[in-house]
Structure formats: structure tokens, C-alpha cells
C-alpha positions as CSV (number, residue, x, y, z in Angstrom):
1,M,46.0,9.7,40.4
2,S,49.0,8.7,38.3
3,F,49.9,10.6,35.1
4,L,49.0,7.4,33.1
5,D,45.6,7.1,34.8
6,S,44.8,10.7,34.1
7,L,45.8,10.3,30.5
8,F,43.6,7.2,29.9
9,K,40.7,8.9,31.7
10,D,40.9,11.8,29.4
11,R,41.0,9.6,26.4
12,K,37.9,7.6,27.5
13,S,35.9,10.8,28.0
14,Q,36.5,12.1,24.6
15,P,33.7,11.5,22.1
16,P,34.3,9.2,19.2
17,V,35.6,10.8,16.1
18,C,34.2,10.3,12.6
19,H,36.8,9.9,9.8
20,L,34.3,10.8,7.0
21,E,33.7,14.3,5.7
22,A,30.5,15.9,4.8
23,E,30.2,16.1,1.0
24,P,28.0,17.7,-1.5
25,I,25.1,15.6,-2.9
26,S,25.2,14.9,-6.6
27,I,22.1,14.5,-9.0
28,E,23.4,11.1,-9.7
29,T,23.0,10.2,-6.0
30,L,19.6,11.6,-5.8
31,T,18.4,9.6,-8.9
32,E,19.3,6.4,-6.9
33,L,17.0,7.3,-4.0
34,I,13.3,6.2,-3.7
35,P,11.1,8.1,-4.0
36,V,13.2,11.2,-4.4
37,R,14.3,10.0,-8.0
38,N,10.7,10.5,-9.1
39,F,11.1,14.3,-8.9
40,S,11.8,16.4,-12.0
41,Q,15.4,17.2,-13.0
42,D,14.9,20.8,-12.1
43,K,13.8,20.0,-8.6
44,L,16.7,17.5,-8.2
45,R,19.2,20.1,-9.5
46,A,17.9,22.7,-7.1
47,F,18.1,20.3,-4.2
48,A,21.6,19.1,-5.1
49,T,23.0,22.6,-5.0
50,E,22.3,23.1,-1.4
51,A,22.3,19.6,0.1
52,K,25.3,18.1,1.9
53,S,25.7,14.7,3.7
54,D,25.8,14.5,7.5
55,V,28.5,12.3,9.0
56,Y,28.5,10.4,12.3
57,P,30.9,8.0,14.0
58,E,30.4,4.4,14.9
59,Q,27.8,3.6,17.7
60,T,25.9,6.9,17.1
61,V,22.1,6.6,17.8
62,L,20.5,8.3,14.6
63,F,16.9,8.0,16.1
64,R,15.1,6.0,18.6
65,S,11.8,4.1,18.3
66,G,8.8,6.2,19.2
67,E,10.5,9.5,18.6
68,Q,9.0,12.2,16.4
69,A,10.7,12.3,13.0
70,D,11.6,15.7,11.8
71,C,13.0,14.4,8.5
72,V,13.7,11.4,6.3
73,L,17.1,9.8,6.4
74,Y,19.0,8.0,3.6
75,L,22.2,6.0,4.2
76,L,24.9,7.0,1.7
77,K,28.1,5.5,3.4
78,G,28.6,2.9,6.1
79,S,26.3,0.5,8.0
80,V,23.4,0.9,10.3
81,K,21.6,-1.5,12.6
82,L,17.9,-1.0,13.0
83,S,16.0,-2.6,15.9
84,D,12.3,-2.6,16.9
85,N,10.7,-2.7,20.2
86,G,10.3,-6.5,20.0
87,G,14.0,-7.0,20.0
88,Q,14.1,-7.9,16.3
89,S,16.9,-6.2,14.3
90,Y,18.4,-6.0,10.8
91,E,21.3,-4.3,9.2
92,I,21.4,-2.0,6.1
93,Q,24.7,-1.4,4.2
94,A,25.3,1.6,2.0
95,G,25.2,0.8,-1.7
96,T,22.7,-2.1,-1.4
97,T,19.2,-2.0,-2.7
98,Q,17.8,-1.4,0.8
99,A,19.9,1.7,1.1
100,K,17.9,3.2,-1.8
101,F,14.9,3.5,0.5
102,P,14.7,5.8,3.6
103,L,15.8,4.4,7.0
104,S,12.6,5.8,8.4
105,S,10.0,8.0,6.7
106,G,6.9,8.1,9.0
107,A,5.9,10.7,11.5
108,L,7.1,8.5,14.3
109,H,10.2,6.3,14.1
110,T,9.3,2.7,14.4
111,T,12.8,1.4,15.0
112,T,16.0,2.5,16.7
113,A,19.0,3.1,14.4
114,I,22.6,2.9,15.6
115,T,25.5,3.2,13.3
116,N,27.8,0.1,12.9
117,S,30.6,2.2,11.5
118,D,31.3,5.7,10.5
119,V,28.3,6.8,8.2
120,A,27.2,9.4,5.9
121,V,23.5,10.2,5.7
122,L,21.3,12.5,3.7
123,R,18.4,14.2,5.5
124,V,15.4,15.2,3.4
125,S,12.4,17.2,4.6
126,H,9.1,15.4,5.0
127,H,7.6,18.3,3.1
128,I,9.6,17.5,0.1
129,L,8.2,13.9,0.0
130,E,4.7,15.1,0.6
131,G,5.0,17.7,-2.1
132,K,5.0,15.1,-4.9
133,H,1.2,14.6,-4.3
134,A,0.3,18.3,-4.0
135,D,-0.8,18.7,-7.6
136,K,-2.9,15.6,-7.7
137,S,-6.2,17.1,-6.7
138,K,-7.9,15.7,-9.8
139,F,-7.5,12.0,-9.1
140,T,-9.1,10.9,-12.4
141,E,-6.8,12.7,-14.6
142,L,-4.4,10.6,-16.7
143,E,-0.7,11.4,-16.4
144,I,1.2,10.1,-19.3
145,P,5.0,9.5,-18.9
146,E,7.3,10.8,-21.7
147,N,8.7,7.5,-22.6
148,L,5.1,6.2,-23.5
149,S,3.9,9.3,-25.3
150,E,4.3,7.6,-28.6
151,N,2.7,4.3,-27.7
152,R,-0.3,3.9,-30.0
153,L,-2.3,1.7,-27.5
154,L,-1.9,4.4,-24.9
155,Q,-2.7,7.1,-27.4
156,A,-5.9,5.4,-28.5
157,F,-7.0,4.8,-24.9
158,V,-6.2,8.4,-23.7
159,H,-8.4,9.7,-26.7
160,H,-11.1,7.2,-25.6
161,Y,-10.9,8.2,-21.9
162,N,-10.8,11.9,-22.5
163,S,-13.7,11.7,-24.9
164,E,-15.8,10.3,-22.1
165,E,-16.3,7.2,-24.2
166,M,-15.0,4.7,-21.5
167,E,-17.6,2.3,-20.3
168,I,-17.8,2.4,-16.5
169,P,-18.6,-1.1,-15.1
170,S,-21.9,-0.9,-13.2
171,L,-22.0,-1.4,-9.5
172,P,-24.1,-4.6,-9.0
173,D,-27.9,-3.9,-8.6
174,I,-28.1,-5.9,-5.3
175,A,-25.3,-3.7,-3.8
176,V,-27.0,-0.4,-5.1
177,K,-30.4,-1.4,-3.6
178,L,-28.9,-2.4,-0.2
179,R,-26.8,0.8,0.1
180,H,-29.8,3.0,-0.8
181,A,-32.1,1.2,1.6
182,M,-29.6,1.5,4.4
183,Q,-29.9,5.3,4.2
184,Y,-33.4,4.8,5.8
185,D,-32.3,3.0,8.9
186,I,-33.5,-0.5,8.0
187,G,-33.1,-3.5,10.1
188,A,-31.5,-6.9,9.5
189,A,-34.8,-8.5,8.3
190,D,-35.3,-5.7,5.6
191,A,-31.6,-6.1,4.5
192,V,-32.1,-9.8,4.1
193,K,-35.2,-9.3,1.9
194,I,-33.0,-7.3,-0.5
195,I,-30.0,-9.6,-0.4
196,Q,-32.2,-12.7,-1.1
197,L,-33.2,-11.1,-4.5
198,D,-29.8,-12.4,-5.5
199,P,-29.5,-16.1,-4.4
200,V,-25.9,-16.4,-5.4
201,I,-24.9,-13.4,-3.2
202,S,-27.2,-14.7,-0.4
203,A,-25.6,-18.0,-0.3
204,K,-22.1,-16.6,-0.6
205,L,-22.8,-14.3,2.4
206,V,-23.8,-17.2,4.6
207,E,-20.5,-19.0,3.4
208,V,-18.4,-16.0,4.3
209,A,-20.2,-15.8,7.7
210,N,-19.1,-19.3,8.4
211,C,-15.4,-18.9,7.4
212,P,-12.7,-18.3,9.9
213,L,-12.8,-14.5,9.5
214,Y,-15.7,-14.8,11.8
215,V,-15.1,-17.1,14.7
216,C,-18.3,-18.7,16.0
217,E,-19.2,-22.1,17.4
218,V,-22.6,-22.3,15.8
219,P,-22.6,-22.1,12.0
220,A,-24.9,-19.7,10.3
221,K,-27.6,-21.6,8.3
222,S,-29.6,-18.7,7.0
223,C,-29.0,-15.3,5.5
224,L,-30.8,-13.7,8.5
225,T,-28.3,-15.3,10.9
226,A,-25.4,-14.3,8.7
227,V,-26.4,-10.7,8.6
228,S,-27.1,-10.7,12.4
229,R,-23.7,-12.1,13.0
230,I,-21.8,-9.9,10.7
231,G,-23.7,-6.6,11.3
232,L,-25.6,-4.4,8.9
233,H,-22.7,-2.0,8.0
234,A,-20.3,-4.9,7.6
235,T,-22.9,-6.7,5.5
236,R,-23.1,-3.7,3.1
237,S,-19.3,-3.8,2.5
238,L,-19.4,-7.6,2.1
239,V,-22.2,-7.6,-0.4
240,I,-20.3,-5.1,-2.6
241,S,-17.1,-7.2,-2.2
242,L,-19.0,-10.5,-3.1
243,S,-20.6,-8.9,-6.2
244,I,-17.5,-7.3,-7.7
245,H,-16.1,-10.5,-9.0
246,H,-18.4,-10.4,-12.0
247,I,-16.7,-7.2,-13.3
248,F,-13.3,-9.1,-13.8
249,K,-14.6,-11.1,-16.9
250,S,-13.6,-11.1,-20.5
251,N,-14.0,-13.3,-23.6
252,S,-10.4,-12.7,-24.8
253,P,-8.0,-15.3,-23.6
254,L,-5.1,-12.9,-23.2
255,I,-7.2,-10.2,-21.3
256,K,-8.9,-12.9,-19.3
257,K,-5.4,-14.1,-18.1
258,Y,-4.7,-10.5,-16.9
259,L,-8.0,-10.0,-15.2
260,D,-7.8,-13.5,-13.4
261,K,-4.3,-12.4,-12.1
262,I,-5.3,-9.1,-11.0
263,W,-8.5,-10.6,-9.3
264,R,-6.3,-13.1,-7.4
265,Q,-3.9,-10.4,-6.3
266,S,-6.8,-8.3,-5.2
267,L,-8.3,-11.0,-3.2
268,Y,-5.1,-11.8,-1.4
269,T,-4.6,-8.1,-0.7
270,S,-8.1,-7.8,0.6
271,T,-7.9,-10.7,3.0
272,L,-4.6,-9.5,4.3
273,S,-6.3,-6.0,4.8
274,Y,-9.1,-7.7,6.7
275,V,-6.6,-9.6,9.0
276,L,-4.4,-6.4,9.5
277,A,-7.4,-4.3,10.4
278,S,-8.6,-7.0,12.8
279,V,-5.2,-7.3,14.5
280,T,-4.5,-3.6,14.8
281,K,-8.1,-2.6,15.7
282,Q,-7.6,0.8,13.9
283,A,-9.9,0.3,10.9
284,N,-13.1,-1.6,10.2
285,P,-12.2,-5.1,8.9
286,E,-15.0,-5.3,6.4
287,E,-14.2,-1.9,4.9
288,A,-10.5,-3.0,4.8
289,L,-11.6,-6.0,2.9
290,L,-13.5,-4.0,0.4
291,A,-10.6,-1.4,0.1
292,G,-8.3,-4.3,-0.9
293,L,-10.7,-5.6,-3.5
294,I,-11.1,-2.3,-5.2
295,S,-7.6,-1.2,-5.1
296,D,-6.9,-2.5,-8.8
297,I,-10.5,-2.2,-10.2
298,G,-9.3,0.6,-12.6
299,A,-7.4,-2.1,-14.7
300,V,-10.7,-3.5,-15.8
301,P,-12.0,-0.8,-18.3
302,F,-8.5,-0.5,-19.8
303,L,-8.2,-4.2,-20.3
304,N,-11.7,-4.4,-21.8
305,F,-10.9,-1.5,-24.2
306,T,-7.8,-3.5,-25.3
307,A,-9.7,-6.6,-25.8
308,N,-11.8,-4.9,-28.5
309,L,-8.8,-3.9,-30.6
310,P,-7.1,-6.0,-33.3
311,K,-4.6,-8.4,-31.9
312,D,-1.8,-6.8,-33.8
313,Y,-2.5,-3.4,-32.4
314,Y,-0.7,-4.1,-29.1
315,S,1.5,-6.6,-27.3
316,A,1.7,-8.0,-23.8
317,T,4.6,-5.7,-23.1
318,D,2.5,-2.7,-24.0
319,I,-0.2,-3.7,-21.5
320,E,2.4,-4.3,-18.7
321,L,4.0,-0.9,-19.4
322,I,0.7,1.1,-19.5
323,L,-1.3,-0.5,-16.7
324,P,0.5,1.1,-13.8
325,Y,-0.1,4.6,-15.2
326,V,-3.8,4.2,-16.0
327,K,-5.4,1.9,-13.4
328,G,-5.2,4.4,-10.6
329,P,-7.1,7.3,-12.2
330,I,-9.5,5.0,-13.8
331,G,-10.2,3.2,-10.5
332,A,-10.8,6.6,-8.8
333,R,-13.3,7.6,-11.5
334,I,-15.2,4.3,-11.1
335,L,-15.5,4.6,-7.4
336,H,-16.4,8.3,-7.7
337,D,-19.2,7.4,-10.1
338,W,-20.4,4.6,-7.9
339,G,-20.8,7.1,-5.0
340,F,-18.0,5.9,-2.8
341,S,-16.5,8.3,-0.2
342,E,-13.2,10.0,-0.8
343,D,-11.5,7.6,1.6
344,F,-12.1,4.8,-1.0
345,V,-11.7,7.0,-4.1
346,R,-8.0,7.6,-3.0
347,I,-7.1,4.0,-2.7
348,P,-6.5,3.1,-6.4
349,I,-4.3,6.2,-6.6
350,F,-2.1,5.7,-3.7
351,S,-2.3,2.0,-2.8
352,E,1.2,1.2,-4.4
353,D,2.8,4.4,-3.2
354,W,4.8,3.2,-0.1
355,Y,5.5,6.8,0.9
356,Q,2.0,8.2,0.7
357,S,0.6,9.8,3.9
358,Q,-2.7,11.5,4.2
359,G,-2.8,12.5,7.9
360,P,-1.6,11.3,11.2
361,E,-4.2,8.5,11.7
362,L,-4.2,5.1,10.0
363,N,-6.6,5.0,7.2
364,L,-7.9,2.5,4.6
365,T,-5.1,3.5,2.1
366,D,-2.5,2.8,4.7
367,I,-4.0,-0.6,5.5
368,V,-3.9,-1.5,1.7
369,V,-0.4,-0.2,1.3
370,L,0.8,-2.3,4.4
371,S,-1.1,-5.3,3.1
372,R,0.5,-5.0,-0.5
373,L,4.0,-4.9,1.2
374,H,3.0,-7.9,3.4
375,S,2.0,-9.9,0.4
376,K,5.5,-9.5,-1.1
377,I,7.4,-10.6,1.9
378,G,9.2,-13.9,1.3
379,R,9.0,-13.4,-2.5
380,H,12.0,-12.8,-4.8
381,E,11.1,-9.2,-5.3
382,A,11.2,-8.5,-1.5
383,S,14.8,-7.3,-1.7
384,E,13.7,-4.5,-4.0
385,L,11.2,-3.2,-1.5
386,P,11.5,-1.0,1.6
387,A,11.6,-2.4,5.1
388,I,8.0,-2.4,6.2
389,T,9.1,-0.5,9.4
390,S,10.4,2.4,7.2
391,I,7.2,3.5,5.5
392,P,4.9,6.2,6.9
393,A,1.9,3.8,7.2
394,A,3.8,1.7,9.8
395,S,4.4,4.7,12.0
396,K,0.7,5.1,12.5
397,L,0.1,1.8,14.1
398,K,-0.6,2.2,17.8
399,D,0.8,-0.3,20.3
400,Y,1.8,-2.5,17.5
401,S,5.2,-3.3,15.8
402,L,5.5,-4.5,12.2
403,S,9.1,-5.8,11.8
404,P,9.7,-8.2,8.9
405,E,9.6,-11.0,11.3
406,Q,6.4,-9.9,12.8
407,S,4.9,-9.6,9.4
408,L,5.9,-13.2,8.6
409,K,4.4,-14.2,12.0
410,I,1.1,-12.5,11.2
411,L,1.0,-14.3,7.8
412,H,1.8,-17.6,9.3
413,E,-0.8,-17.4,12.1
414,A,-3.5,-16.2,9.6
415,K,-2.5,-18.7,6.8
416,Q,-5.6,-21.0,7.2
417,Q,-7.9,-18.1,7.9
418,I,-6.7,-16.3,4.7
419,S,-6.9,-19.5,2.8
420,D,-10.4,-20.3,3.7
421,A,-11.5,-16.6,3.2
422,L,-10.0,-16.7,-0.3
423,L,-12.1,-19.8,-1.1
424,A,-15.2,-18.2,0.3
425,L,-14.7,-14.8,-1.6
426,G,-13.2,-16.1,-4.9
427,N,-15.6,-18.6,-6.2
């Protein structure tokens, strides 16, 4: 072997060198990262005193799809390519909106991350992210942000809420009777007798049984056929879903506008939840449908309270600022009073928290979170959202990949199914 051959061989065998240096992490950097920025200043300050970036050269594999994740990674410098098992890939560049979100945050990585350049990343413990929910044992307690503490609409509502004066909407009578009767192991014929006490719900149930959610060559012509086709437990969830619409009503034009918008969003989320549960086969589709419908139900009592105040007491801006902080606890309280299980009670609290994770198995909250994120794909705000592959709920999907492209494919294939279901449920 010549001297030159030996020299080149030695060069090739040397590992690539990173030209970046590990640096301390500033509080300013932490306040840019989602959801880390939600922590208190004291916690951010304590974290910043110890944290340093990790640096890697180009073409380094940061993690592989299917591997257990021991931490959450944020991209601080450089560029990373993320690829799923289906061959779809996308790039994240430091300094962009997408880089404010973790590259991956689930228990399992759903993509493979390879550096396109020298990079600096921040590793954050999963326990730190989970810790922000540790003190939320009382789901129904209102937490008021400092910037809204002087808002008079919010002050009035908090007093109203804490004084136990808030009017809880009633679970429709037909749903209460059916749920109570099903505790005694009734059959389809007995369930139909109860459902037919409400002709509107009975007719709607037949309509839903004939919509594309339930593929069947012979249309259901009676309530009994519909119940037999859907199944008793699924019927119970559907009856509640079909009867909830009457709660989203108001005589105030402004409040009606908000309620109509929330109802439409809830309908879309619920149908996506049904489709996602059906495709992944990890949750009951009818329960997923109901989960989507009740995810924002907490907005109703607050908006009804607002409708009874003088018009000069609040503005549309007040409503939009306050709603995100009150609808979760109120929704949890409603569902608790209605006798729903904790699986449902949690949904209004966590359904807009992309980084919630309540165990290793996919649950109803995960389904609603994924559906909310699905519903925003292709809209203008999508650039301000995390990649669907990066959130914990996506890592719980078994034998199924949810890349942005796969999400769009699901929505496209289910477009008519969703459209017809919205008509059936929304009238």
C-alpha cells in the first residue's frame, strides 16, 4: 500500500467533525420553545443554569423511527431531515416556527431524524414536560392568567362560578333514560322503546345509520334496524351525541355566532375522531365521535352567562381572550355532573394540549388531540403548529404512520364520508 493510499484511508475512517460548540441555554431561548415556555420564570431560570446544547456533525442520526425516546429534542442550530416509515420526509430549519416545537416528544419516535448540517440541539426530560400537569388533580378549578386578572367580565364570571351559581346544562332526558336502562342489560327492542319517546332523535338515529359511517347495502328503515346495525353501546353514545346540539342555543345574536362556530368545529372534530378511531382500530368509533362533540362543551355556560350581561359590559375581544382559560374546567364539571367516566371528563381539559400524555396506550383524549391537529392541516395556521409526527399521541399509534402527507390522504379519502356525517349529525 502506497503512502498516499494509507493517508486517504486514514482520512476516510475518521468520524465527521462538528464545527459548533456546546453553549449554555439562555432563558430567552427557553421562552421560545413550546411547551417549555409555559413554565414559571423560576423553573425556566433553574433549568437554564444547568442546561447546555448538544452538538452533532452533518449526517448524524439523532434518532430512528420505532426507538424508545429517552428525552425530548429541540433544534437550536442547523437543519434536520425527518422521515417516516412510509418514505415521506420533511426538513426543519433552526429559527423557523417549526423549530419551536420538539422534533419528537412521544414515548416512541415516529420518524428518523438525520442532520443535514452541523446542529445544536437541546435535550429536555420527558418528566419536565409531564410535570406541568402534575398539579391539575382538580380538573374543574379555574386558573386565571395574570394578564386577565383585572378583566371585569372574567372577574364577574369567576365569582359566579365559584359561588356555585353557574347553570349546568341538562343531559337530554332521552339520553339519561337510555343510559340508566342499559345498566340492567336491556335488549335492542327495549332500547328502541326508549329512543322512540323522542321522534326527532329516533329519526336522526336512522339517518346516521344510513350515512357512510356505516357501510351497508340495505338501508335501515326503522329505529330497531338502526339500533341492531349500530349496536347497543354505540347507540348509547350516538343518542347522547345527537341530543347535545340543543345545548348550543342562544337568543343573543353575538353569542349565537360563537355557539354556532363552536358547534361546527366540534362536529368536524367529532367526525374526524370517528374516522381516525375506525382507521387505527384502537378506540371505539362512537365513543370517539362523542368525545369530539363534548371537547368544547364548556364554552356554553360561559357564553350563556355573557349573553345575560349588558352589551357594554364586554367586547368580542374579551370573549376570545377568556374562552381558552374557562371552557376546559367548565366542560370537565359538566361531564362530571352528567356522570361521565374520567376518560371523558379529562377531554375538555387536555384536548388542545398537543403534548399531553396520560399513559402508554392511545385513549380518547389522544384521538381528539390528533383530530384537532388533523383539522388544521392545510389551513393558514398550520405553519404555527407542531408536525403531527412529533406529538406524544402519534407515537401511541400501532402499525400506523401519521405523516402530514398521510393525514391529508386520510382526509381526502374520508371527505365524502365526513361531509355526509356532518349533514346527518348537524341538522
